[in-house]
DOVOSE-535204 format. One record per residue (C-alpha): residue number from 1; residue in one letter; x, y, z. Coordinates in steps of 0.02 Angstrom, whole numbers, always signed. Each point is the difference from the previous one (the first is absolute). Example, Ala and Ser with C-alpha at 12.3 -4.5 7.8 and 13.67 -1.06 7.14 Angstrom:
// DOVOSE-535204
resi, resn, c1, c2, c3
1, a, +615, -225, +390
2, s, +69, +172, -33
***
This chain:
// DOVOSE-535204
resi, resn, c1, c2, c3
1, m, +663, -1029, +718
2, k, -70, +31, -169
3, q, +101, +138, -97
4, v, -138, +115, -60
5, k, +48, +126, -135
6, k, -84, +176, -31
7, f, +26, +67, -176
8, i, +75, +170, -30
9, p, +115, -3, -142
10, g, +150, +110, -9
11, l, +60, +74, -159
12, v, +40, -168, -93
13, g, -55, +63, -167
14, g, +181, +18, -56
15, v, +38, -168, +31
16, v, -149, -70, -92
17, g, +27, +124, -141
18, a, +182, -51, -13
19, s, -53, -187, -15
20, l, -117, +51, -131
21, l, +137, +95, -92
22, l, +114, -143, -6
23, g, -133, -118, -67
24, g, -39, +133, -123
25, n, +178, +12, -47
26, y, +34, -178, -22
27, l, -151, -2, -124
28, i, +65, +136, -104
29, n, +177, -77, -7
30, g, -79, -166, -38
31, n, -95, +59, -147
32, s, +137, +115, -61
33, s, +127, -141, +6
34, t, -91, -98, -142
35, g, +18, +147, -120
36, s, -167, -38, -69
37, s, -189, +65, +31
38, s, -147, -106, +26
39, s, -93, -59, -153
40, t, -166, +89, -43
41, t, -29, -122, -154
42, g, -46, -158, +97
43, t, -172, -79, -1
44, t, -27, -6, +193
45, k, -118, +136, +52
46, v, -88, +67, +166
47, s, -188, -51, -3
48, n, -112, +144, -39
49, v, -130, -75, +115
50, s, -52, +122, +137
51, y, -80, -46, +164
52, k, -26, +88, +167
53, v, +25, -91, +164
54, s, -134, +35, +126
55, s, -6, -94, +170
56, t, -56, +46, +175
57, v, +181, +31, +45
58, t, +34, +127, -143
59, e, -166, +88, +51
60, a, +44, +1, +177
61, v, +174, +76, -45
62, a, -76, +127, -124
63, k, -121, +59, +142
64, v, +132, +34, +135
65, s, +165, +25, -78
66, p, -28, +186, -45
67, a, -23, +35, +181
68, v, +179, -78, +48
69, v, +144, +114, +30
70, s, +186, -7, +40
71, v, +44, +95, +158
72, i, +176, +77, -3
73, n, +83, +34, +178
74, l, +99, +164, -20
75, q, +143, +31, +123
76, s, +129, +143, +16
77, t, +166, -39, -58
78, q, +162, +68, +85
79, s, +117, +7, -150
80, s, +22, +120, -152
81, n, -138, -12, -124
82, s, +73, -89, -153
83, m, -141, +56, -114
84, d, +48, +183, +15
85, s, +140, -23, -133
86, i, -115, -98, -118
87, f, -108, +151, -2
88, g, +132, +127, -7
89, q, -24, +61, +175
90, q, +149, +34, +114
91, g, +2, -76, +174
92, s, +6, +139, +151
93, d, +141, -16, +127
94, d, -107, -89, +121
95, s, -65, -127, -128
96, s, +58, -143, +103
97, s, -142, +14, +110
98, s, -125, +57, -122
99, g, -145, -92, +74
100, d, -73, -33, -170
101, l, -137, -137, -3
102, e, +37, -153, -102
103, a, -84, -172, -17
104, a, +50, -108, +154
105, s, -132, -151, -39
106, e, -146, -47, -92
107, g, -158, -102, +33
108, s, -174, -7, -56
109, g, -171, +66, +48
110, v, -175, +6, -64
111, i, -125, +152, -9
112, y, -152, -43, +98
113, k, -93, +162, +19
114, k, -36, +166, -90
115, s, -84, +150, +88
116, g, -10, +172, -85
117, d, +184, +47, -55
118, k, +86, -128, +107
119, a, +26, -191, -24
120, y, +68, -124, +120
121, v, +134, -135, -15
122, v, +12, -141, +131
123, t, +178, -83, +8
124, n, +112, -89, +133
125, n, +68, +111, +144
126, h, +175, -88, -37
127, v, -19, +79, -180
128, v, +4, +173, +67
129, e, +108, -28, +153
130, s, +120, +156, +19
131, q, -62, +81, -143
132, e, +29, +191, -26
133, g, -108, -2, -158
134, l, -104, -101, -104
135, e, -24, -22, -190
136, i, -138, -99, -73
137, l, +5, -74, -171
138, l, -169, -26, -69
139, a, -44, -142, -115
140, d, +8, +106, -158
141, g, +175, +58, +38
142, t, -40, +172, +88
143, k, +92, +44, +146
144, v, -82, +105, +143
145, t, +45, +48, +173
146, g, -62, -88, +157
147, k, -30, +60, +172
148, l, -7, -129, +143
149, v, -156, -3, +96
150, g, +41, -121, +131
151, t, +72, -165, +43
152, d, -12, -153, +111
153, s, +153, -96, +29
154, y, -94, -138, +83
155, t, -96, -57, -151
156, d, +125, +72, -116
157, l, -119, +120, -84
158, a, +7, +179, -61
159, v, -107, +109, -96
160, i, +55, +134, -129
161, e, -84, +153, -80
162, i, +16, +47, -165
163, p, -78, +121, -127
164, a, -158, -67, -79
165, d, -1, +81, -171
166, k, +115, -142, -83
167, v, -100, -143, +90
168, t, -121, -107, -125
169, t, -23, -154, +104
170, v, -33, -41, +183
171, a, +13, -177, +60
172, e, -133, -87, +91
173, f, +17, -94, +163
174, g, -68, -189, +11
175, d, -47, -84, +152
176, s, +149, -96, +72
177, d, -111, -101, +123
178, k, -83, -80, -154
179, l, +155, -66, -71
180, t, +29, -193, -40
181, v, +163, -92, +4
182, g, +42, -47, -181
183, e, -92, +147, -84
184, p, +102, +93, -119
185, a, +107, +151, +54
186, i, +87, +130, -105
187, a, +143, +110, +63
188, i, +33, +168, -93
189, g, +142, +109, +39
190, s, +173, +64, -44
191, p, +133, -143, +28
192, l, +180, +60, +9
193, g, -78, +180, -13
194, s, -93, +107, -124
195, e, +103, -59, -146
196, y, -122, -157, +8
197, a, -149, +100, +53
198, n, -178, -87, -4
199, s, +76, -169, -18
200, v, -129, -141, +25
201, t, +13, -169, +79
202, e, -135, -131, +35
203, g, -14, -140, +121
204, i, -126, -53, +136
205, v, -52, +42, +177
206, s, +111, -132, +93
207, s, -61, +19, +177
208, l, -85, +128, +106
209, n, +28, +76, +174
210, r, +182, -28, -6
211, n, +85, +92, +158
212, v, +157, +90, -73
213, v, +102, +93, +124
214, s, +156, +99, -38
215, t, +97, +159, +50
216, n, +21, +151, -111
217, e, +154, +110, -15
218, s, -51, +98, +163
219, n, -5, -161, +87
220, e, -189, +12, +25
221, t, -117, -164, -9
222, v, -97, -23, -160
223, n, -136, -121, +32
224, i, -102, -53, -146
225, n, -155, -130, -8
226, a, +52, -36, -187
227, i, -65, -77, -157
228, q, +130, -122, -73
229, t, +18, -13, -184
230, d, +114, -83, -123
231, a, -19, +146, -122
232, a, +175, +49, -43
233, i, +45, +156, +122
234, n, +170, +76, -20
235, p, +90, +159, +60
236, g, -98, +154, -40
237, n, -165, -94, -3
238, s, -28, +69, +184
239, g, -145, +100, +23
240, g, -79, -60, -164
241, p, -176, -87, -3
242, l, -37, -182, +3
243, v, -159, -16, -116
244, n, -145, -126, -3
245, i, -73, -67, -171
246, s, -123, +146, +12
247, g, +127, +132, -12
248, q, -21, +59, +192
249, v, +141, +21, +109
250, i, +1, -146, +132
251, g, +164, +54, +78
252, i, +158, +107, +5
253, n, +162, -103, -31
254, s, +125, +20, +129
255, s, +121, -133, +25
256, k, +63, -180, -49
257, i, +96, -137, +82
258, a, +181, -12, -87
259, s, +69, -141, +85
260, s, -44, -148, +112
261, s, -16, +8, +183
262, t, +131, -145, +23
263, s, +135, +71, -117
264, s, +23, +168, -68
265, s, +86, -84, -156
266, v, -150, -82, -60
267, s, -102, +112, -115
268, v, -190, +12, +18
269, e, -106, +49, -154
270, g, -195, +41, -5
271, m, -27, +49, +180
272, g, -60, +181, -19
273, f, -110, +93, +132
274, a, -127, +136, -24
275, i, -97, +107, +133
276, p, -183, -53, -19
277, s, -103, +132, -84
278, n, -129, +17, +156
279, d, +143, +44, +119
280, v, +68, +118, -133
281, v, -162, +97, -3
282, s, -12, +1, +186
283, i, +182, +76, +12
284, i, -11, +118, -154
285, n, -167, +88, +65
286, q, +94, +43, +168
287, l, +150, +55, -90
288, e, -101, +120, -100
289, e, -93, +69, +143
290, n, +145, +9, +128
291, g, +162, -30, -80
292, e, +33, -146, +110
293, v, -84, -151, +81
294, e, -63, +18, +178
295, r, +34, -161, +99
296, p, -35, -42, +189
297, a, +155, -13, +118
298, l, +14, -97, +168
299, g, +147, +99, +67
300, v, +119, -142, +14
301, q, +170, -73, -57
302, l, -6, -171, -64
303, v, +115, -147, -23
304, n, -32, -176, -58
305, l, -8, -132, +129
306, s, +89, -123, -126
307, d, +157, +125, -4
308, l, +33, -10, +193
309, s, +117, -129, +76
310, s, -69, -124, +119
311, q, +100, +85, +131
312, q, -88, +168, -30
313, i, -173, -90, +7
314, e, +30, -81, +158
315, q, +78, +149, +86
316, y, -116, +143, -65
317, l, -165, -87, -67
318, k, -18, -165, +96
319, t, -132, -61, -122
320, p, -51, -174, -18
321, d, +111, -112, -108
322, t, -154, -31, -113
323, v, -4, +189, -50
324, t, +136, +1, -140
325, s, -61, +154, -101
326, g, -77, +167, +25
327, a, +35, +181, +12
328, v, +103, +62, +150
329, l, -38, +165, +70
330, a, +172, +70, +23
331, s, -68, +160, +70
332, v, -154, +100, +37
333, s, -21, +188, -24
334, s, -95, +97, +119
335, a, -171, +63, -31
336, t, -32, -111, -144
337, p, -133, -130, -37
338, a, +117, -149, +48
339, e, +32, +76, +177
340, e, -171, +54, +30
341, a, -61, -178, -37
342, g, +124, -58, +126
343, l, +125, -87, -114
344, k, +172, +8, +73
345, q, +187, -38, -57
346, y, +39, -182, -35
347, d, -188, -53, -37
348, v, -3, -103, -153
349, i, -150, +25, -119
350, v, -60, -159, -70
351, a, -172, +57, -90
352, v, -91, +156, -61
353, d, -190, -30, +3
354, d, -9, -179, -94
355, d, +173, +29, -93
356, e, +142, -109, +73
357, v, +164, +111, +25
358, t, +153, -93, -26
359, s, +119, +143, -42
360, v, +7, +184, +7
361, t, -52, +6, -186
362, d, -166, -96, +40
363, l, -36, +126, +143
364, q, +23, +141, -114
365, s, -113, -76, -147
366, a, -133, -30, +136
367, l, +12, +172, +67
368, y, -5, +82, -163
369, k, -161, -77, -49
370, h, -76, +115, +125
371, k, -36, +195, +9
372, v, +39, +122, +128
373, g, -138, -11, +125
374, d, -31, -182, -17
375, e, +12, -122, +141
376, i, +98, -161, -7
377, k, +35, -162, +120
378, i, +174, -37, +31
379, t, +36, -168, +61
380, y, +177, -10, +99
381, y, +103, -90, +109
382, r, +80, +86, +168
383, g, +117, -131, +57
384, d, -102, -175, -9
385, k, -160, +91, +14
386, k, -117, +22, -142
387, s, -119, +146, -8
388, t, -104, +101, -120
389, v, -16, +194, +3
390, t, -109, +121, -99
391, v, +103, +145, -71
392, k, -84, +161, -62
393, l, +110, +61, -155
394, t, -2, +195, +35
395, l, +166, +39, -80
396, n, +68, -6, -174
397, t, +178, -29, -58
398, k, +33, +189, -34
399, s, -65, +62, +165
400, l, +92, -129, +92
401, q, +151, +66, -97
402, n, -32, +175, +72
403, k, -29, -51, +170
***
């Protein structure tokens, strides 16, 4: 299994800072040990020829980078506030559970909309996960408070609202359906956190429609039909934009493969993934309006056929030997679309409409292409008999949870 890393760096600035300090110390000691200063009387000089580099890349970066932000996830601490003594404040008796908010992790984001006195930032869901407060560092160094509008764990997207008075630039989305493999791709964000905010890396679009499946900290499935790029993406780049040569946002950076599928000891470079802009726009519009994404539900519990033993398949399913993959209905809830369509426990779903289903993830992906109220055709095995049934999607995931 590929190991997919999402990027929310902790507070590593101290380590990086220490490394820089040691390097600087070495240089200081090295210079001072000679007991001499550099000469100013030599004939070698710096050229006074001035020039300005301008290219499609620099123009694209200049267009979008003012809209790129750092997203700081604030969470409460359960220990005394060490900053009290610095500012001459005495901690109270119950300071051991002060609940003060501190930076727990950092990611990136991009401002995509300005409306009245509000502006909107899109980032990754895993960047804001477990947040108790949000701070947004703008490109000019200004910090503003962010308010979480909504999240969608399935696509790993989130929308944050910020005051608009300091916002000067809003990014534009490009059409990700028109991307070409091999075209330039530029990633902008805060690798290792806001200390390196608005770092730029360049690469190409390596591939399209890569199915990247992982689980978040809440053990929820994340399923992205991703853009693959070799532009360097590091911890902290999550939620930042992937940009085309016209300075349009074509994706939101989300994850990378850190090691090979065959050996965790083999390092992998240049395999980053971004959520396509067309998918992003569809999700953030729903998050702005409802704070969540409404998705249809069948009303079933599922397991992968491939995860079952041959004994279990023979005893409970009795499917033909030629059926080696699919999504098994472990249970079917009453008064749900699945039950009303006649589906039963131990049925094995192998297709939804024209999409082959080889796993639970495939079924989920096919189902989530539809809206509540749609009809779908499900092909399944019951024992050795193959059948197709029409299912009316009358429930969403939230209403099913409330049943």
